[in-house]
A tleap script that builds the chain and sets N, CA, C and O, in Angstrom:
source leaprc.protein.ff14SB
mol = sequence {
  NMET ILE HIE MET PRO VAL ALA LEU ILE VAL
  HIE ARG ALA ALA TRP GLN ASP ILE ALA GLY
  ALA GLY PHE PHE ASN VAL VAL ARG GLY HIE
  VAL ASP ARG GLY GLN ALA ALA TRP PHE MET
  ILE ALA GLY LEU LEU LEU LEU LEU LEU GLY
  ALA VAL ILE ASP ALA LEU GLU LYS ALA GLN
  ALA GLN LEU PRO LEU GLY LEU GLY ILE ALA
  MET LEU LEU THR ALA CYS CYS VAL LEU VAL
  LEU MET PRO LYS SER GLY THR TRP LEU LEU
  LEU PRO PRO ALA PHE ALA LEU ILE ALA ARG
  GLY LEU GLN PRO GLN PRO CTRP
}
set mol.1.N position { 53.898 -81.300 33.527 }
set mol.1.CA position { 54.045 -82.310 34.539 }
set mol.1.C position { 52.780 -83.147 34.665 }
set mol.1.O position { 52.819 -84.257 35.196 }
set mol.2.N position { 51.679 -82.631 34.188 }
set mol.2.CA position { 50.421 -83.365 34.268 }
set mol.2.C position { 50.428 -84.556 33.310 }
set mol.2.O position { 49.758 -85.559 33.553 }
set mol.3.N position { 51.179 -84.441 32.235 }
set mol.3.CA position { 51.181 -85.455 31.183 }
set mol.3.C position { 51.534 -86.845 31.705 }
set mol.3.O position { 50.890 -87.821 31.321 }
set mol.4.N position { 52.533 -86.957 32.564 }
set mol.4.CA position { 52.969 -88.281 33.021 }
set mol.4.C position { 51.952 -88.954 33.953 }
set mol.4.O position { 51.662 -90.134 33.755 }
set mol.5.N position { 51.402 -88.267 34.952 }
set mol.5.CA position { 50.358 -88.930 35.750 }
set mol.5.C position { 49.134 -89.307 34.914 }
set mol.5.O position { 48.532 -90.362 35.118 }
set mol.6.N position { 48.771 -88.429 33.965 }
set mol.6.CA position { 47.649 -88.749 33.081 }
set mol.6.C position { 47.972 -90.000 32.268 }
set mol.6.O position { 47.106 -90.849 32.055 }
set mol.7.N position { 49.219 -90.110 31.815 }
set mol.7.CA position { 49.631 -91.297 31.053 }
set mol.7.C position { 49.434 -92.561 31.871 }
set mol.7.O position { 49.000 -93.585 31.344 }
set mol.8.N position { 49.746 -92.492 33.141 }
set mol.8.CA position { 49.601 -93.672 34.002 }
set mol.8.C position { 48.135 -93.988 34.290 }
set mol.8.O position { 47.763 -95.153 34.431 }
set mol.9.N position { 47.311 -92.954 34.376 }
set mol.9.CA position { 45.888 -93.170 34.671 }
set mol.9.C position { 45.129 -93.630 33.428 }
set mol.9.O position { 44.431 -94.644 33.452 }
set mol.10.N position { 45.277 -92.871 32.341 }
set mol.10.CA position { 44.533 -93.165 31.119 }
set mol.10.C position { 44.955 -94.507 30.522 }
set mol.10.O position { 44.121 -95.260 30.019 }
set mol.11.N position { 46.235 -94.796 30.582 }
set mol.11.CA position { 46.766 -96.034 29.992 }
set mol.11.C position { 47.131 -97.049 31.073 }
set mol.11.O position { 48.086 -97.811 30.923 }
set mol.12.N position { 46.368 -97.053 32.155 }
set mol.12.CA position { 46.689 -97.922 33.293 }
set mol.12.C position { 46.779 -99.393 32.897 }
set mol.12.O position { 47.716 -100.085 33.296 }
set mol.13.N position { 45.819 -99.874 32.120 }
set mol.13.CA position { 45.824 -101.290 31.732 }
set mol.13.C position { 47.069 -101.620 30.912 }
set mol.13.O position { 47.682 -102.672 31.097 }
set mol.14.N position { 47.435 -100.719 30.008 }
set mol.14.CA position { 48.629 -100.963 29.189 }
set mol.14.C position { 49.880 -100.983 30.055 }
set mol.14.O position { 50.761 -101.816 29.844 }
set mol.15.N position { 49.973 -100.070 31.034 }
set mol.15.CA position { 51.145 -100.048 31.915 }
set mol.15.C position { 51.192 -101.281 32.805 }
set mol.15.O position { 52.272 -101.777 33.128 }
set mol.16.N position { 50.028 -101.776 33.200 }
set mol.16.CA position { 50.005 -103.022 33.972 }
set mol.16.C position { 50.502 -104.184 33.121 }
set mol.16.O position { 51.240 -105.045 33.601 }
set mol.17.N position { 50.092 -104.203 31.850 }
set mol.17.CA position { 50.574 -105.245 30.933 }
set mol.17.C position { 52.076 -105.129 30.711 }
set mol.17.O position { 52.786 -106.135 30.694 }
set mol.18.N position { 52.559 -103.901 30.541 }
set mol.18.CA position { 53.994 -103.670 30.337 }
set mol.18.C position { 54.773 -104.150 31.547 }
set mol.18.O position { 55.779 -104.846 31.409 }
set mol.19.N position { 54.312 -103.781 32.732 }
set mol.19.CA position { 54.997 -104.204 33.961 }
set mol.19.C position { 54.927 -105.719 34.129 }
set mol.19.O position { 55.911 -106.357 34.503 }
set mol.20.N position { 53.761 -106.285 33.850 }
set mol.20.CA position { 53.599 -107.729 33.989 }
set mol.20.C position { 54.464 -108.522 33.031 }
set mol.20.O position { 54.850 -109.656 33.314 }
set mol.21.N position { 54.769 -107.908 31.880 }
set mol.21.CA position { 55.606 -108.578 30.881 }
set mol.21.C position { 57.090 -108.309 31.113 }
set mol.21.O position { 57.927 -108.816 30.366 }
set mol.22.N position { 57.429 -107.528 32.123 }
set mol.22.CA position { 58.835 -107.312 32.467 }
set mol.22.C position { 59.496 -106.103 31.832 }
set mol.22.O position { 60.718 -105.976 31.907 }
set mol.23.N position { 58.745 -105.214 31.213 }
set mol.23.CA position { 59.217 -103.946 30.634 }
set mol.23.C position { 60.084 -104.087 29.383 }
set mol.23.O position { 59.935 -103.283 28.463 }
set mol.24.N position { 60.965 -105.053 29.309 }
set mol.24.CA position { 61.913 -105.119 28.196 }
set mol.24.C position { 61.263 -105.729 26.960 }
set mol.24.O position { 60.735 -106.840 27.007 }
set mol.25.N position { 61.307 -104.986 25.847 }
set mol.25.CA position { 60.858 -105.468 24.540 }
set mol.25.C position { 59.409 -105.972 24.581 }
set mol.25.O position { 59.103 -107.045 24.061 }
set mol.26.N position { 58.534 -105.195 25.195 }
set mol.26.CA position { 57.153 -105.644 25.382 }
set mol.26.C position { 56.134 -104.803 24.612 }
set mol.26.O position { 54.930 -104.971 24.808 }
set mol.27.N position { 56.592 -103.903 23.742 }
set mol.27.CA position { 55.684 -103.004 23.047 }
set mol.27.C position { 55.313 -103.527 21.660 }
set mol.27.O position { 54.174 -103.362 21.223 }
set mol.28.N position { 56.244 -104.144 20.977 }
set mol.28.CA position { 56.015 -104.596 19.599 }
set mol.28.C position { 54.770 -105.481 19.518 }
set mol.28.O position { 54.606 -106.434 20.280 }
set mol.29.N position { 53.905 -105.132 18.572 }
set mol.29.CA position { 52.694 -105.909 18.360 }
set mol.29.C position { 51.540 -105.549 19.285 }
set mol.29.O position { 50.472 -106.155 19.209 }
set mol.30.N position { 51.746 -104.573 20.151 }
set mol.30.CA position { 50.709 -104.149 21.101 }
set mol.30.C position { 50.508 -102.642 20.955 }
set mol.30.O position { 51.234 -101.850 21.556 }
set mol.31.N position { 49.530 -102.261 20.162 }
set mol.31.CA position { 49.284 -100.842 19.889 }
set mol.31.C position { 49.031 -100.063 21.175 }
set mol.31.O position { 49.532 -98.950 21.332 }
set mol.32.N position { 48.261 -100.633 22.094 }
set mol.32.CA position { 47.947 -99.922 23.333 }
set mol.32.C position { 49.200 -99.660 24.161 }
set mol.32.O position { 49.326 -98.599 24.771 }
set mol.33.N position { 50.115 -100.604 24.189 }
set mol.33.CA position { 51.364 -100.413 24.932 }
set mol.33.C position { 52.229 -99.354 24.259 }
set mol.33.O position { 52.859 -98.540 24.935 }
set mol.34.N position { 52.258 -99.364 22.939 }
set mol.34.CA position { 53.018 -98.351 22.210 }
set mol.34.C position { 52.471 -96.955 22.444 }
set mol.34.O position { 53.230 -96.002 22.627 }
set mol.35.N position { 51.150 -96.839 22.437 }
set mol.35.CA position { 50.530 -95.540 22.707 }
set mol.35.C position { 50.873 -95.058 24.111 }
set mol.35.O position { 51.201 -93.888 24.314 }
set mol.36.N position { 50.794 -95.958 25.069 }
set mol.36.CA position { 51.111 -95.593 26.455 }
set mol.36.C position { 52.563 -95.148 26.576 }
set mol.36.O position { 52.863 -94.153 27.237 }
set mol.37.N position { 53.460 -95.888 25.936 }
set mol.37.CA position { 54.887 -95.561 26.016 }
set mol.37.C position { 55.169 -94.209 25.368 }
set mol.37.O position { 55.875 -93.386 25.951 }
set mol.38.N position { 54.633 -93.966 24.178 }
set mol.38.CA position { 54.898 -92.702 23.499 }
set mol.38.C position { 54.247 -91.526 24.213 }
set mol.38.O position { 54.785 -90.419 24.205 }
set mol.39.N position { 53.098 -91.756 24.828 }
set mol.39.CA position { 52.454 -90.702 25.611 }
set mol.39.C position { 53.371 -90.285 26.759 }
set mol.39.O position { 53.541 -89.096 27.030 }
set mol.40.N position { 53.954 -91.266 27.424 }
set mol.40.CA position { 54.865 -90.989 28.539 }
set mol.40.C position { 56.155 -90.331 28.039 }
set mol.40.O position { 56.626 -89.362 28.635 }
set mol.41.N position { 56.723 -90.848 26.957 }
set mol.41.CA position { 57.964 -90.295 26.407 }
set mol.41.C position { 57.756 -88.840 25.989 }
set mol.41.O position { 58.609 -87.991 26.251 }
set mol.42.N position { 56.625 -88.549 25.340 }
set mol.42.CA position { 56.342 -87.171 24.925 }
set mol.42.C position { 56.274 -86.248 26.133 }
set mol.42.O position { 56.788 -85.130 26.095 }
set mol.43.N position { 55.647 -86.709 27.195 }
set mol.43.CA position { 55.570 -85.904 28.414 }
set mol.43.C position { 56.933 -85.630 29.009 }
set mol.43.O position { 57.220 -84.510 29.431 }
set mol.44.N position { 57.777 -86.652 29.045 }
set mol.44.CA position { 59.133 -86.472 29.582 }
set mol.44.C position { 59.945 -85.499 28.733 }
set mol.44.O position { 60.663 -84.652 29.266 }
set mol.45.N position { 59.829 -85.622 27.411 }
set mol.45.CA position { 60.567 -84.708 26.530 }
set mol.45.C position { 60.078 -83.271 26.681 }
set mol.45.O position { 60.880 -82.338 26.673 }
set mol.46.N position { 58.772 -83.092 26.818 }
set mol.46.CA position { 58.243 -81.740 27.028 }
set mol.46.C position { 58.692 -81.172 28.366 }
set mol.46.O position { 58.966 -79.977 28.474 }
set mol.47.N position { 58.770 -82.016 29.379 }
set mol.47.CA position { 59.267 -81.575 30.686 }
set mol.47.C position { 60.723 -81.123 30.580 }
set mol.47.O position { 61.095 -80.088 31.132 }
set mol.48.N position { 61.541 -81.894 29.877 }
set mol.48.CA position { 62.948 -81.519 29.682 }
set mol.48.C position { 63.071 -80.225 28.881 }
set mol.48.O position { 63.875 -79.356 29.219 }
set mol.49.N position { 62.276 -80.099 27.823 }
set mol.49.CA position { 62.306 -78.879 27.018 }
set mol.49.C position { 61.916 -77.674 27.870 }
set mol.49.O position { 62.545 -76.619 27.781 }
set mol.50.N position { 60.893 -77.826 28.685 }
set mol.50.CA position { 60.477 -76.742 29.575 }
set mol.50.C position { 61.564 -76.359 30.561 }
set mol.50.O position { 61.756 -75.178 30.851 }
set mol.51.N position { 62.280 -77.356 31.081 }
set mol.51.CA position { 63.369 -77.079 32.028 }
set mol.51.C position { 64.496 -76.308 31.348 }
set mol.51.O position { 65.072 -75.398 31.945 }
set mol.52.N position { 64.811 -76.663 30.112 }
set mol.52.CA position { 65.862 -75.954 29.370 }
set mol.52.C position { 65.432 -74.516 29.093 }
set mol.52.O position { 66.214 -73.584 29.283 }
set mol.53.N position { 64.198 -74.335 28.649 }
set mol.53.CA position { 63.700 -72.985 28.376 }
set mol.53.C position { 63.682 -72.157 29.655 }
set mol.53.O position { 64.052 -70.983 29.637 }
set mol.54.N position { 63.257 -72.753 30.755 }
set mol.54.CA position { 63.245 -72.058 32.045 }
set mol.54.C position { 64.652 -71.611 32.433 }
set mol.54.O position { 64.844 -70.480 32.879 }
set mol.55.N position { 65.631 -72.493 32.265 }
set mol.55.CA position { 67.020 -72.148 32.604 }
set mol.55.C position { 67.534 -71.024 31.707 }
set mol.55.O position { 68.216 -70.117 32.183 }
set mol.56.N position { 67.215 -71.075 30.420 }
set mol.56.CA position { 67.644 -70.017 29.502 }
set mol.56.C position { 67.009 -68.679 29.873 }
set mol.56.O position { 67.670 -67.642 29.839 }
set mol.57.N position { 65.730 -68.706 30.225 }
set mol.57.CA position { 65.063 -67.462 30.608 }
set mol.57.C position { 65.648 -66.885 31.890 }
set mol.57.O position { 65.824 -65.672 32.000 }
set mol.58.N position { 65.949 -67.745 32.857 }
set mol.58.CA position { 66.545 -67.268 34.107 }
set mol.58.C position { 67.928 -66.671 33.864 }
set mol.58.O position { 68.337 -65.738 34.555 }
set mol.59.N position { 68.640 -67.210 32.886 }
set mol.59.CA position { 69.961 -66.684 32.539 }
set mol.59.C position { 69.857 -65.485 31.599 }
set mol.59.O position { 70.869 -64.928 31.174 }
set mol.60.N position { 68.629 -65.096 31.282 }
set mol.60.CA position { 68.356 -63.992 30.363 }
set mol.60.C position { 69.054 -64.189 29.027 }
set mol.60.O position { 69.546 -63.240 28.417 }
set mol.61.N position { 69.087 -65.437 28.588 }
set mol.61.CA position { 69.699 -65.769 27.302 }
set mol.61.C position { 68.691 -65.549 26.178 }
set mol.61.O position { 67.479 -65.604 26.389 }
set mol.62.N position { 69.207 -65.305 25.004 }
set mol.62.CA position { 68.367 -65.173 23.815 }
set mol.62.C position { 67.778 -66.543 23.484 }
set mol.62.O position { 68.508 -67.522 23.330 }
set mol.63.N position { 66.468 -66.599 23.379 }
set mol.63.CA position { 65.824 -67.846 22.976 }
set mol.63.C position { 65.786 -67.898 21.456 }
set mol.63.O position { 65.364 -66.934 20.817 }
set mol.64.N position { 66.217 -68.997 20.871 }
set mol.64.CA position { 66.256 -69.075 19.411 }
set mol.64.C position { 64.850 -69.032 18.805 }
set mol.64.O position { 63.951 -69.745 19.250 }
set mol.65.N position { 64.679 -68.207 17.807 }
set mol.65.CA position { 63.408 -68.106 17.098 }
set mol.65.C position { 63.003 -69.471 16.548 }
set mol.65.O position { 61.825 -69.828 16.553 }
set mol.66.N position { 63.981 -70.220 16.081 }
set mol.66.CA position { 63.708 -71.539 15.508 }
set mol.66.C position { 63.052 -72.496 16.478 }
set mol.66.O position { 62.322 -73.395 16.064 }
set mol.67.N position { 63.301 -72.317 17.754 }
set mol.67.CA position { 62.691 -73.182 18.762 }
set mol.67.C position { 61.175 -72.999 18.769 }
set mol.67.O position { 60.426 -73.976 18.780 }
set mol.68.N position { 60.737 -71.769 18.762 }
set mol.68.CA position { 59.300 -71.494 18.724 }
set mol.68.C position { 58.665 -71.941 17.421 }
set mol.68.O position { 57.563 -72.489 17.413 }
set mol.69.N position { 59.364 -71.704 16.318 }
set mol.69.CA position { 58.845 -72.124 15.015 }
set mol.69.C position { 58.742 -73.645 14.953 }
set mol.69.O position { 57.749 -74.185 14.465 }
set mol.70.N position { 59.765 -74.331 15.447 }
set mol.70.CA position { 59.743 -75.798 15.447 }
set mol.70.C position { 58.602 -76.325 16.310 }
set mol.70.O position { 57.933 -77.289 15.937 }
set mol.71.N position { 58.379 -75.697 17.462 }
set mol.71.CA position { 57.279 -76.138 18.326 }
set mol.71.C position { 55.939 -75.908 17.638 }
set mol.71.O position { 55.050 -76.757 17.705 }
set mol.72.N position { 55.791 -74.762 16.976 }
set mol.72.CA position { 54.548 -74.456 16.276 }
set mol.72.C position { 54.304 -75.436 15.131 }
set mol.72.O position { 53.194 -75.946 14.979 }
set mol.73.N position { 55.328 -75.703 14.330 }
set mol.73.CA position { 55.174 -76.632 13.210 }
set mol.73.C position { 54.881 -78.047 13.696 }
set mol.73.O position { 54.061 -78.754 13.110 }
set mol.74.N position { 55.547 -78.454 14.761 }
set mol.74.CA position { 55.290 -79.776 15.333 }
set mol.74.C position { 53.851 -79.865 15.813 }
set mol.74.O position { 53.154 -80.840 15.530 }
set mol.75.N position { 53.410 -78.849 16.538 }
set mol.75.CA position { 52.033 -78.841 17.037 }
set mol.75.C position { 51.038 -78.889 15.885 }
set mol.75.O position { 50.051 -79.622 15.950 }
set mol.76.N position { 51.286 -78.119 14.836 }
set mol.76.CA position { 50.370 -78.103 13.691 }
set mol.76.C position { 50.300 -79.470 13.014 }
set mol.76.O position { 49.219 -79.926 12.643 }
set mol.77.N position { 51.439 -80.116 12.854 }
set mol.77.CA position { 51.457 -81.456 12.247 }
set mol.77.C position { 50.679 -82.454 13.101 }
set mol.77.O position { 49.899 -83.250 12.578 }
set mol.78.N position { 50.891 -82.408 14.396 }
set mol.78.CA position { 50.178 -83.332 15.289 }
set mol.78.C position { 48.685 -83.015 15.287 }
set mol.78.O position { 47.863 -83.931 15.317 }
set mol.79.N position { 48.327 -81.741 15.254 }
set mol.79.CA position { 46.913 -81.364 15.261 }
set mol.79.C position { 46.197 -81.806 13.995 }
set mol.79.O position { 45.008 -82.123 14.038 }
set mol.80.N position { 46.900 -81.834 12.871 }
set mol.80.CA position { 46.300 -82.355 11.640 }
set mol.80.C position { 45.975 -83.837 11.820 }
set mol.80.O position { 44.911 -84.303 11.410 }
set mol.81.N position { 46.897 -84.569 12.434 }
set mol.81.CA position { 46.702 -86.006 12.638 }
set mol.81.C position { 45.727 -86.314 13.766 }
set mol.81.O position { 44.939 -87.256 13.679 }
set mol.82.N position { 45.785 -85.506 14.832 }
set mol.82.CA position { 44.970 -85.772 16.028 }
set mol.82.C position { 44.396 -84.474 16.586 }
set mol.82.O position { 44.889 -83.963 17.592 }
set mol.83.N position { 43.346 -83.928 15.937 }
set mol.83.CA position { 42.805 -82.658 16.428 }
set mol.83.C position { 42.173 -82.757 17.816 }
set mol.83.O position { 42.121 -81.763 18.540 }
set mol.84.N position { 41.701 -83.925 18.189 }
set mol.84.CA position { 41.114 -84.104 19.528 }
set mol.84.C position { 42.193 -84.602 20.473 }
set mol.84.O position { 42.175 -85.748 20.921 }
set mol.85.N position { 43.134 -83.712 20.764 }
set mol.85.CA position { 44.244 -84.067 21.655 }
set mol.85.C position { 44.643 -82.843 22.468 }
set mol.85.O position { 44.138 -81.741 22.253 }
set mol.86.N position { 45.534 -83.055 23.379 }
set mol.86.CA position { 46.037 -81.961 24.196 }
set mol.86.C position { 47.090 -81.123 23.499 }
set mol.86.O position { 47.660 -80.210 24.097 }
set mol.87.N position { 47.349 -81.425 22.242 }
set mol.87.CA position { 48.385 -80.708 21.497 }
set mol.87.C position { 48.055 -79.231 21.350 }
set mol.87.O position { 48.952 -78.413 21.147 }
set mol.88.N position { 46.781 -78.881 21.451 }
set mol.88.CA position { 46.399 -77.464 21.405 }
set mol.88.C position { 47.125 -76.668 22.483 }
set mol.88.O position { 47.352 -75.468 22.329 }
set mol.89.N position { 47.487 -77.336 23.567 }
set mol.89.CA position { 48.166 -76.654 24.671 }
set mol.89.C position { 49.599 -76.252 24.322 }
set mol.89.O position { 50.221 -75.487 25.059 }
set mol.90.N position { 50.130 -76.759 23.206 }
set mol.90.CA position { 51.471 -76.351 22.775 }
set mol.90.C position { 51.461 -75.017 22.033 }
set mol.90.O position { 52.507 -74.384 21.883 }
set mol.91.N position { 50.297 -74.589 21.570 }
set mol.91.CA position { 50.249 -73.359 20.771 }
set mol.91.C position { 50.615 -72.103 21.563 }
set mol.91.O position { 51.436 -71.324 21.078 }
set mol.92.N position { 50.059 -71.859 22.747 }
set mol.92.CA position { 50.454 -70.642 23.471 }
set mol.92.C position { 51.959 -70.548 23.751 }
set mol.92.O position { 52.545 -69.492 23.513 }
set mol.93.N position { 52.613 -71.625 24.254 }
set mol.93.CA position { 54.054 -71.483 24.456 }
set mol.93.C position { 54.825 -71.346 23.146 }
set mol.93.O position { 55.865 -70.689 23.111 }
set mol.94.N position { 54.331 -71.953 22.073 }
set mol.94.CA position { 55.008 -71.803 20.783 }
set mol.94.C position { 54.963 -70.346 20.334 }
set mol.94.O position { 55.976 -69.792 19.907 }
set mol.95.N position { 53.787 -69.727 20.430 }
set mol.95.CA position { 53.674 -68.315 20.046 }
set mol.95.C position { 54.494 -67.418 20.977 }
set mol.95.O position { 55.080 -66.432 20.530 }
set mol.96.N position { 54.535 -67.753 22.253 }
set mol.96.CA position { 55.344 -66.973 23.199 }
set mol.96.C position { 56.828 -67.084 22.859 }
set mol.96.O position { 57.556 -66.093 22.924 }
set mol.97.N position { 57.277 -68.283 22.499 }
set mol.97.CA position { 58.685 -68.459 22.113 }
set mol.97.C position { 59.004 -67.695 20.835 }
set mol.97.O position { 60.081 -67.113 20.704 }
set mol.98.N position { 58.067 -67.701 19.895 }
set mol.98.CA position { 58.279 -66.951 18.652 }
set mol.98.C position { 58.366 -65.458 18.965 }
set mol.98.O position { 59.249 -64.766 18.456 }
set mol.99.N position { 57.458 -64.963 19.796 }
set mol.99.CA position { 57.496 -63.543 20.172 }
set mol.99.C position { 58.807 -63.201 20.861 }
set mol.99.O position { 59.405 -62.162 20.584 }
set mol.100.N position { 59.257 -64.075 21.761 }
set mol.100.CA position { 60.532 -63.849 22.453 }
set mol.100.C position { 61.697 -63.862 21.476 }
set mol.100.O position { 62.620 -63.054 21.582 }
set mol.101.N position { 61.645 -64.791 20.519 }
set mol.101.CA position { 62.731 -64.899 19.545 }
set mol.101.C position { 62.798 -63.719 18.593 }
set mol.101.O position { 63.855 -63.432 18.033 }
set mol.102.N position { 61.672 -63.030 18.405 }
set mol.102.CA position { 61.638 -61.871 17.511 }
set mol.102.C position { 62.083 -60.583 18.192 }
set mol.102.O position { 62.347 -59.587 17.519 }
set mol.103.N position { 62.167 -60.593 19.517 }
set mol.103.CA position { 62.577 -59.390 20.237 }
set mol.103.C position { 64.056 -59.118 19.999 }
set mol.103.O position { 64.885 -60.023 20.093 }
set mol.104.N position { 64.382 -57.858 19.688 }
set mol.104.CA position { 65.803 -57.529 19.541 }
set mol.104.C position { 66.518 -57.639 20.882 }
set mol.104.O position { 65.972 -57.283 21.926 }
set mol.105.N position { 67.716 -58.125 20.832 }
set mol.105.CA position { 68.504 -58.300 22.050 }
set mol.105.C position { 69.575 -57.218 22.135 }
set mol.105.O position { 70.283 -56.965 21.161 }
set mol.106.N position { 69.692 -56.588 23.284 }
set mol.106.CA position { 70.770 -55.603 23.449 }
set mol.106.C position { 72.111 -56.323 23.574 }
set mol.106.O position { 72.249 -57.261 24.359 }
set mol.107.N position { 73.062 -55.894 22.825 }
set mol.107.CA position { 74.401 -56.528 22.880 }
set mol.107.C position { 75.376 -55.589 23.453 }
set mol.107.O position { 76.553 -55.926 23.586 }
savepdb mol mol.pdb
quit
């Protein structure tokens, strides 16, 4: 949840430009606006993913091993491209999901 407020603070000038330009079709040709938009979109997607995982855990459902592996691989790819980023914070939940996915489930 921290990602979205940080997106608005860190990319404040870009969001002001986006708002001033009317939001629609205002990113093309503006790297700073694109970065701000993708930063916000990534935060929203992570929030949704967290909500789904939370609901599955509350329902005591089996978490797919592939989910943790996909998160780990995604984090590793992003870390290769941008090692000085908050992507390191995806590693603990990725490993936790992998550990959960490896646990045998009683049927």
